[in-house]
C-alpha positions in Angstrom: 33.1 142.4 93.3 29.6 141.4 95.8 29.1 138.1 94.1 28.5 135.4 95.8 31.7 133.3 95.0 33.8 136.3 95.9 31.9 136.9 99.6 34.7 134.1 101.6 37.9 136.3 99.7 36.6 139.2 99.9 36.3 139.0 104.0 39.2 137.4 104.0 41.4 140.3 102.5 39.4 142.9 104.6 40.3 141.1 107.9 43.9 141.5 106.7 44.2 145.0 106.2 43.1 146.6 109.3 46.7 144.4 110.5 48.6 146.9 108.3 48.8 144.6 105.3 48.7 145.9 101.6 46.2 142.7 100.2 44.6 143.2 96.8 41.1 142.5 95.7 40.6 139.3 94.0 39.2 139.4 90.2 35.7 138.9 90.6 35.6 137.6 86.6 38.0 134.3 88.5 36.5 131.2 89.6 36.5 132.9 93.5 36.1 130.4 96.5 34.0 128.1 93.9 37.6 127.5 91.6 39.0 123.8 91.0 42.9 125.5 90.9 44.5 128.1 92.9 47.3 129.7 91.6 49.4 132.3 94.2 51.4 134.7 92.2 53.4 137.7 93.6 50.8 140.5 94.4 50.2 143.5 91.6 51.9 146.4 91.6 50.5 149.7 92.3 49.2 152.1 89.8 48.2 155.6 91.0 45.3 155.0 93.4 43.1 152.5 91.3 42.0 149.6 93.1 44.2 146.4 92.8 43.3 142.9 91.5 45.1 139.8 91.6 43.6 138.6 88.6 44.9 136.2 85.1 44.1 139.5 82.8 46.8 142.1 84.6 49.3 143.1 81.9 52.4 141.7 84.2 54.6 139.2 83.0 53.5 136.3 85.1 49.9 137.0 84.3 51.2 137.0 80.5 53.4 133.6 81.2 50.0 132.2 83.1 47.9 132.7 80.0 
């Protein structure tokens, strides 16, 4: 998650959390700030205490349809 292509996105997300916003992490396996396309999806569901990621690899219907 600390890869250079993720730095700007992680800083943005971390800046929203102190405001009480429930912001998931960005998937470091995706394009990050260097991506050619940004696709906005609804935030992933919370499952237990595991960290949540916005990712095309999530098992939700929206991500399956995207693939």
